[in-house]
DRENDO-1510 file (C-alpha; in Angstrom, 1 decimal, always signed):
<recs>
REC; n; res; u; v; w
REC; 1; MET; -24.8; +60.2; -83.5 .
REC; 2; THR; -24.0; +58.9; -87.0 .
REC; 3; ILE; -26.4; +56.6; -88.6 .
REC; 4; LEU; -26.0; +54.9; -92.0 .
REC; 5; SER; -28.3; +52.5; -93.7 .
REC; 6; ASN; -27.9; +51.0; -97.1 .
REC; 7; ALA; -30.0; +51.2; -100.2 .
REC; 8; CYS; -30.5; +47.5; -100.7 .
REC; 9; HIS; -34.0; +46.3; -99.8 .
REC; 10; ASP; -34.6; +42.7; -98.8 .
REC; 11; SER; -37.7; +41.1; -100.1 .
REC; 12; SER; -38.2; +39.0; -96.9 .
REC; 13; PRO; -41.3; +39.9; -95.0 .
REC; 14; LEU; -39.2; +40.3; -91.9 .
REC; 15; MET; -37.3; +43.2; -93.5 .
REC; 16; HIS; -38.5; +46.7; -94.2 .
REC; 17; SER; -37.3; +49.9; -95.8 .
REC; 18; ALA; -37.3; +53.1; -93.9 .
REC; 19; PRO; -38.0; +56.3; -95.7 .
REC; 20; LYS; -34.9; +57.5; -97.6 .
REC; 21; ILE; -32.8; +60.1; -96.0 .
REC; 22; GLU; -30.3; +62.6; -97.3 .
REC; 23; SER; -27.3; +62.7; -95.0 .
REC; 24; ASP; -23.8; +64.2; -94.9 .
REC; 25; LEU; -22.1; +61.6; -92.7 .
REC; 26; SER; -18.7; +62.5; -91.1 .
REC; 27; LEU; -17.2; +59.1; -90.6 .
REC; 28; THR; -14.0; +60.1; -88.8 .
REC; 29; ASN; -12.9; +61.7; -85.6 .
REC; 30; GLY; -11.5; +64.9; -86.8 .
REC; 31; CYS; -10.7; +63.8; -90.3 .
REC; 32; ASP; -11.9; +65.5; -93.5 .
REC; 33; TYR; -13.6; +62.4; -94.9 .
REC; 34; CYS; -17.3; +62.7; -95.5 .
REC; 35; LEU; -19.9; +60.8; -97.6 .
REC; 36; SER; -23.0; +62.2; -99.1 .
REC; 37; LEU; -25.5; +59.4; -99.2 .
REC; 38; SER; -29.1; +58.8; -100.1 .
REC; 39; VAL; -29.9; +55.6; -98.3 .
REC; 40; GLY; -32.6; +53.4; -96.9 .
REC; 41; MET; -32.5; +50.9; -94.1 .
REC; 42; ALA; -32.5; +47.1; -94.4 .
REC; 43; LEU; -32.7; +45.8; -90.9 .
REC; 44; PRO; -35.2; +43.3; -89.5 .
REC; 45; LYS; -38.6; +44.9; -88.9 .
REC; 46; ARG; -38.8; +42.8; -85.7 .
REC; 47; VAL; -35.4; +42.1; -84.2 .
REC; 48; GLY; -35.4; +38.7; -82.6 .
REC; 49; GLY; -31.9; +38.8; -81.2 .
REC; 50; PHE; -28.4; +40.4; -81.3 .
REC; 51; LEU; -24.9; +39.0; -81.9 .
REC; 52; VAL; -22.4; +41.5; -80.5 .
REC; 53; ASP; -18.7; +41.4; -81.2 .
REC; 54; LEU; -16.4; +41.4; -78.2 .
REC; 55; ASP; -13.1; +43.1; -78.8 .
REC; 56; GLY; -13.5; +46.6; -80.2 .
REC; 57; THR; -17.2; +46.6; -79.5 .
REC; 58; VAL; -17.9; +45.6; -75.9 .
REC; 59; THR; -14.3; +46.1; -74.8 .
REC; 60; GLU; -11.5; +48.3; -76.1 .
REC; 61; GLY; -7.9; +48.2; -74.8 .
REC; 62; GLY; -8.9; +45.8; -72.0 .
REC; 63; ARG; -11.8; +48.1; -70.7 .
REC; 64; LEU; -15.5; +48.1; -71.3 .
REC; 65; VAL; -16.6; +50.6; -74.0 .
REC; 66; PRO; -18.5; +53.3; -72.1 .
REC; 67; GLY; -22.2; +52.4; -72.1 .
REC; 68; ALA; -21.7; +48.9; -73.5 .
REC; 69; ALA; -22.6; +47.1; -70.3 .
REC; 70; ASP; -25.8; +49.2; -69.9 .
REC; 71; ALA; -26.8; +48.5; -73.4 .
REC; 72; LEU; -26.5; +44.7; -72.8 .
REC; 73; ARG; -28.4; +45.0; -69.5 .
REC; 74; MET; -31.2; +46.7; -71.4 .
REC; 75; LEU; -31.5; +43.7; -73.7 .
REC; 76; THR; -31.7; +41.5; -70.6 .
REC; 77; ARG; -34.4; +43.7; -69.1 .
REC; 78; LYS; -36.4; +43.6; -72.4 .
REC; 79; GLU; -35.9; +39.8; -72.6 .
REC; 80; ILE; -34.2; +40.2; -76.0 .
REC; 81; PRO; -31.7; +37.3; -76.5 .
REC; 82; TYR; -28.1; +38.2; -77.4 .
REC; 83; ARG; -24.8; +36.4; -77.7 .
REC; 84; ILE; -21.3; +37.9; -77.5 .
REC; 85; VAL; -19.4; +36.5; -80.5 .
REC; 86; THR; -15.7; +36.6; -80.8 .
REC; 87; ASN; -12.8; +35.3; -82.9 .
REC; 88; THR; -10.5; +35.6; -79.9 .
REC; 89; THR; -8.2; +32.6; -79.8 .
REC; 90; SER; -5.6; +33.9; -77.4 .
REC; 91; LYS; -7.4; +32.5; -74.3 .
REC; 92; PRO; -10.1; +29.9; -73.5 .
REC; 93; ARG; -13.8; +30.8; -73.0 .
REC; 94; SER; -13.4; +30.5; -69.2 .
REC; 95; ALA; -10.7; +33.2; -69.1 .
REC; 96; ILE; -12.8; +35.5; -71.2 .
REC; 97; LEU; -15.8; +35.0; -68.9 .
REC; 98; ALA; -13.6; +35.7; -65.9 .
REC; 99; GLN; -12.2; +38.9; -67.6 .
REC; 100; MET; -15.8; +40.1; -68.3 .
REC; 101; ARG; -16.8; +39.4; -64.7 .
REC; 102; ALA; -13.9; +41.4; -63.4 .
REC; 103; LEU; -15.0; +44.3; -65.6 .
REC; 104; GLY; -18.5; +44.2; -64.2 .
REC; 105; LEU; -20.2; +42.3; -66.9 .
REC; 106; GLU; -21.7; +38.9; -65.9 .
REC; 107; LEU; -22.2; +36.5; -68.8 .
REC; 108; ARG; -23.4; +32.9; -68.8 .
REC; 109; PRO; -21.2; +30.5; -70.7 .
REC; 110; GLU; -23.9; +30.0; -73.4 .
REC; 111; GLN; -24.0; +33.7; -74.0 .
REC; 112; LEU; -20.3; +33.7; -75.2 .
REC; 113; ILE; -19.8; +32.1; -78.6 .
REC; 114; THR; -16.1; +31.7; -79.5 .
REC; 115; ALA; -14.3; +30.4; -82.5 .
REC; 116; PRO; -12.5; +27.6; -80.6 .
REC; 117; VAL; -15.8; +26.2; -79.4 .
REC; 118; ILE; -17.2; +26.1; -82.9 .
REC; 119; GLY; -13.9; +24.8; -84.2 .
REC; 120; ARG; -14.1; +21.8; -81.8 .
REC; 121; ASP; -17.5; +20.9; -83.2 .
REC; 122; TYR; -16.2; +21.2; -86.7 .
REC; 123; LEU; -13.2; +19.1; -86.1 .
REC; 124; GLN; -15.3; +16.4; -84.5 .
REC; 125; SER; -17.8; +16.4; -87.4 .
REC; 126; GLU; -14.8; +15.8; -89.7 .
REC; 127; GLY; -13.4; +13.0; -87.6 .
REC; 128; ILE; -10.3; +15.0; -86.8 .
REC; 129; THR; -8.8; +14.3; -83.4 .
REC; 130; ARG; -5.1; +15.0; -83.9 .
REC; 131; CYS; -3.9; +18.6; -84.7 .
REC; 132; PHE; -0.6; +20.4; -85.0 .
REC; 133; PRO; -1.3; +23.6; -83.2 .
REC; 134; LEU; -0.3; +27.1; -84.3 .
REC; 135; LEU; -2.1; +28.5; -81.3 .
REC; 136; LYS; -1.8; +28.8; -77.6 .
REC; 137; VAL; -1.8; +25.5; -75.6 .
REC; 138; SER; -4.4; +27.0; -73.2 .
REC; 139; LEU; -7.0; +26.5; -75.9 .
REC; 140; LEU; -7.0; +22.8; -75.3 .
REC; 141; GLU; -9.5; +23.5; -72.6 .
REC; 142; ASP; -12.1; +24.5; -75.3 .
REC; 143; LEU; -11.0; +22.0; -77.9 .
REC; 144; ALA; -11.1; +18.8; -75.8 .
REC; 145; PRO; -11.1; +16.0; -76.8 .
REC; 146; ILE; -9.0; +17.2; -79.7 .
REC; 147; GLU; -5.3; +16.3; -79.1 .
REC; 148; PHE; -2.4; +18.6; -79.9 .
REC; 149; VAL; +0.5; +16.6; -81.5 .
REC; 150; GLU; +3.9; +17.3; -82.9 .
REC; 151; SER; +3.9; +14.5; -85.5 .
REC; 152; SER; +1.5; +12.9; -88.0 .
REC; 153; PRO; -1.3; +15.4; -87.5 .
REC; 154; GLN; -4.6; +15.1; -89.3 .
REC; 155; ALA; -4.8; +18.8; -89.5 .
REC; 156; VAL; -2.9; +22.0; -88.9 .
REC; 157; LEU; -5.0; +24.2; -86.6 .
REC; 158; VAL; -4.2; +28.0; -86.6 .
REC; 159; GLY; -5.2; +30.6; -84.1 .
REC; 160; ASP; -3.6; +33.4; -82.2 .
REC; 161; ILE; -0.2; +32.5; -81.0 .
REC; 162; GLY; +1.1; +36.0; -80.4 .
REC; 163; ASP; +4.8; +36.3; -79.5 .
REC; 164; ASP; +5.2; +32.5; -79.3 .
REC; 165; LEU; +5.1; +32.3; -83.1 .
REC; 166; THR; +8.4; +31.1; -84.6 .
REC; 167; TYR; +9.8; +30.5; -88.0 .
REC; 168; ALA; +10.3; +26.8; -87.0 .
REC; 169; GLY; +6.7; +26.4; -86.0 .
REC; 170; LEU; +5.4; +28.1; -89.2 .
REC; 171; ASN; +7.7; +26.0; -91.3 .
REC; 172; ARG; +6.5; +22.8; -89.7 .
REC; 173; ALA; +2.9; +23.7; -90.3 .
REC; 174; PHE; +3.9; +24.4; -93.9 .
REC; 175; ARG; +5.4; +21.0; -94.3 .
REC; 176; PHE; +2.5; +19.2; -92.7 .
REC; 177; ILE; +0.0; +20.9; -95.0 .
REC; 178; LEU; +2.2; +19.9; -98.0 .
REC; 179; ASP; +2.1; +16.3; -96.7 .
REC; 180; GLY; -1.7; +16.3; -96.8 .
REC; 181; ALA; -2.8; +17.5; -93.4 .
REC; 182; ALA; -6.0; +19.5; -93.4 .
REC; 183; PHE; -5.5; +23.3; -93.1 .
REC; 184; ILE; -8.0; +24.8; -90.7 .
REC; 185; THR; -8.0; +28.3; -89.1 .
REC; 186; LEU; -10.2; +29.5; -86.2 .
REC; 187; ALA; -10.0; +33.1; -87.5 .
REC; 188; ARG; -8.4; +35.1; -90.3 .
REC; 189; ASN; -8.8; +38.7; -89.1 .
REC; 190; ARG; -6.3; +41.2; -90.5 .
REC; 191; CYS; -5.7; +43.1; -87.3 .
REC; 192; PHE; -7.0; +43.9; -83.8 .
REC; 193; ARG; -6.7; +46.9; -81.5 .
REC; 194; GLY; -4.3; +46.2; -78.6 .
REC; 195; ALA; -3.6; +48.4; -75.7 .
REC; 196; ASP; -0.9; +50.3; -77.7 .
REC; 197; GLY; -2.6; +50.4; -81.1 .
REC; 198; LEU; -3.4; +48.2; -84.0 .
REC; 199; CYS; -1.7; +44.8; -84.2 .
REC; 200; LEU; -1.3; +42.1; -86.8 .
REC; 201; ASP; -3.8; +39.3; -86.4 .
REC; 202; VAL; -3.9; +35.7; -87.3 .
REC; 203; GLY; -5.1; +36.3; -90.8 .
REC; 204; CYS; -1.7; +37.5; -91.8 .
REC; 205; PHE; -0.1; +34.2; -91.0 .
REC; 206; VAL; -2.9; +32.2; -92.6 .
REC; 207; ALA; -2.3; +34.2; -95.8 .
REC; 208; ALA; +1.4; +33.4; -95.6 .
REC; 209; LEU; +0.7; +29.6; -95.3 .
REC; 210; GLU; -1.9; +29.8; -98.1 .
REC; 211; TYR; +0.6; +31.5; -100.4 .
REC; 212; ALA; +3.4; +29.0; -99.6 .
REC; 213; THR; +1.3; +25.8; -99.8 .
REC; 214; GLN; -1.2; +27.0; -102.5 .
REC; 215; ALA; -3.9; +25.5; -100.3 .
REC; 216; GLU; -6.9; +27.5; -99.0 .
REC; 217; ALA; -7.6; +27.3; -95.2 .
REC; 218; VAL; -11.0; +26.2; -94.0 .
REC; 219; LEU; -12.3; +29.1; -91.8 .
REC; 220; VAL; -14.6; +28.2; -88.8 .
REC; 221; GLY; -14.7; +31.6; -87.1 .
REC; 222; LYS; -16.2; +34.9; -88.3 .
REC; 223; PRO; -17.1; +35.7; -91.1 .
REC; 224; SER; -18.0; +32.1; -92.0 .
REC; 225; ARG; -21.8; +31.6; -92.4 .
REC; 226; GLU; -21.6; +28.5; -90.2 .
REC; 227; PHE; -20.3; +30.6; -87.3 .
REC; 228; PHE; -23.3; +33.0; -87.5 .
REC; 229; ARG; -25.8; +30.3; -88.1 .
REC; 230; PHE; -24.5; +28.4; -85.0 .
REC; 231; ALA; -24.7; +31.6; -82.9 .
REC; 232; CYS; -28.3; +32.3; -84.1 .
REC; 233; GLN; -29.4; +28.7; -83.5 .
REC; 234; SER; -28.0; +29.0; -79.9 .
REC; 235; MET; -30.5; +31.8; -79.3 .
REC; 236; GLY; -33.4; +30.1; -81.2 .
REC; 237; VAL; -33.6; +33.0; -83.6 .
REC; 238; PRO; -33.3; +32.8; -87.4 .
REC; 239; CYS; -30.5; +34.8; -89.0 .
REC; 240; GLU; -33.1; +36.9; -90.9 .
REC; 241; SER; -34.3; +38.3; -87.5 .
REC; 242; THR; -30.9; +38.9; -86.1 .
REC; 243; VAL; -28.7; +42.0; -86.0 .
REC; 244; VAL; -24.9; +41.7; -85.8 .
REC; 245; ILE; -23.0; +44.6; -84.2 .
REC; 246; GLY; -19.2; +44.9; -84.5 .
REC; 247; ASP; -16.2; +47.0; -85.4 .
REC; 248; ASP; -14.8; +44.7; -88.1 .
REC; 249; LEU; -16.4; +45.6; -91.4 .
REC; 250; GLU; -15.4; +42.2; -93.0 .
REC; 251; ALA; -15.7; +39.7; -90.2 .
REC; 252; ASP; -18.8; +41.3; -88.4 .
REC; 253; VAL; -20.8; +43.2; -91.0 .
REC; 254; GLY; -19.8; +41.3; -94.1 .
REC; 255; GLY; -20.2; +38.0; -92.4 .
REC; 256; ALA; -23.6; +39.0; -91.0 .
REC; 257; LYS; -25.0; +40.1; -94.4 .
REC; 258; ALA; -23.7; +36.9; -96.1 .
REC; 259; ALA; -25.6; +34.9; -93.5 .
REC; 260; GLY; -28.8; +36.9; -94.0 .
REC; 261; ALA; -28.6; +39.0; -90.8 .
REC; 262; GLY; -28.5; +42.7; -90.4 .
REC; 263; GLY; -25.0; +44.3; -90.0 .
REC; 264; VAL; -24.3; +47.3; -87.9 .
REC; 265; TRP; -20.8; +48.9; -87.8 .
REC; 266; VAL; -19.6; +50.8; -84.7 .
REC; 267; ARG; -17.0; +53.6; -84.7 .
REC; 268; THR; -15.0; +52.0; -81.9 .
REC; 269; GLY; -12.1; +49.5; -82.0 .
REC; 270; LYS; -10.5; +49.2; -85.4 .
REC; 271; PHE; -13.1; +51.2; -87.2 .
REC; 272; ARG; -11.5; +52.9; -90.3 .
REC; 273; PRO; -13.8; +54.9; -92.7 .
REC; 274; TYR; -11.7; +54.2; -95.8 .
REC; 275; GLN; -12.6; +50.5; -95.5 .
REC; 276; LEU; -16.1; +51.4; -96.9 .
REC; 277; GLU; -14.5; +52.3; -100.2 .
REC; 278; LYS; -12.0; +49.4; -100.3 .
REC; 279; SER; -14.3; +46.5; -99.2 .
REC; 280; GLY; -17.5; +47.2; -101.0 .
REC; 281; ILE; -19.4; +46.1; -97.9 .
REC; 282; ILE; -22.2; +48.5; -96.9 .
REC; 283; PRO; -23.4; +48.3; -93.3 .
REC; 284; ASP; -27.1; +48.6; -92.6 .
REC; 285; MET; -26.3; +51.2; -90.0 .
REC; 286; ILE; -23.3; +52.9; -88.3 .
REC; 287; LEU; -23.4; +53.8; -84.6 .
REC; 288; ASP; -20.9; +55.8; -82.6 .
REC; 289; SER; -20.7; +52.9; -80.1 .
REC; 290; LEU; -22.7; +50.0; -78.6 .
REC; 291; ALA; -24.0; +52.5; -76.1 .
REC; 292; ASP; -26.3; +53.7; -79.0 .
REC; 293; LEU; -28.0; +50.3; -79.2 .
REC; 294; PRO; -31.4; +51.7; -78.1 .
REC; 295; VAL; -31.7; +53.4; -81.5 .
REC; 296; LEU; -32.2; +50.0; -83.0 .
REC; 297; LEU; -35.1; +49.3; -80.7 .
REC; 298; ALA; -36.8; +52.6; -80.9 .
</recs>
């Protein structure tokens, strides 16, 4: 098992530094890419709860990652709160819960925190009720009472639209933003792992609209601090006592650390070791998969 912990020590009393270790960490499956690191841990001394990414961490290619369900059941047995957190905007929360149930993982609705649910609360707090959707109509279920409109929107709302994305729809969004509509995105991930490999994610289309309109989108999903704070509040656990586990170095680990939580990277999903050099984000620990969660509770 590969474990990586960073050299940055938090001054919070809830955090501690483990003895430094010297490690040669092979971070790829069969690739000649190694790091020699002298590092120390910066995870909460007493973990109060976990936020666990869904796609690429709990599931991969439509199947449960081996050992993931057992790891989550262990948290339940130990009465350690957790939430599954996801930027998935291709289906409503009810459909995700049904999918997990079919895979053998039973979750209560409050255990699943999605970007559309947080997006609904954000829109209502801003007094926005009419949105032009660049996302799937099925998400209306999670966004009610927000109305999807084709004219005079208060905001353009972007999410995963998949193969339904058209030039005409993108151009209409572009014009609405130029005319003064708010520009809000539920996620801005670069890519995700599909059944046949890596796929472009919604962040690519958000970037295109930002370039064309010279307007910056408001992000309500991961890695926004508000997303992680909301998820922690739902558990009744402060961010400083929470550990986030995910396969996305930017959205999961980077977002966690910006919110004051611990960030653990897993070598499943879209894990790519070169991202460590490019991003500058250093995870507190690297695990082979969620199945290795017990190491955090040892």
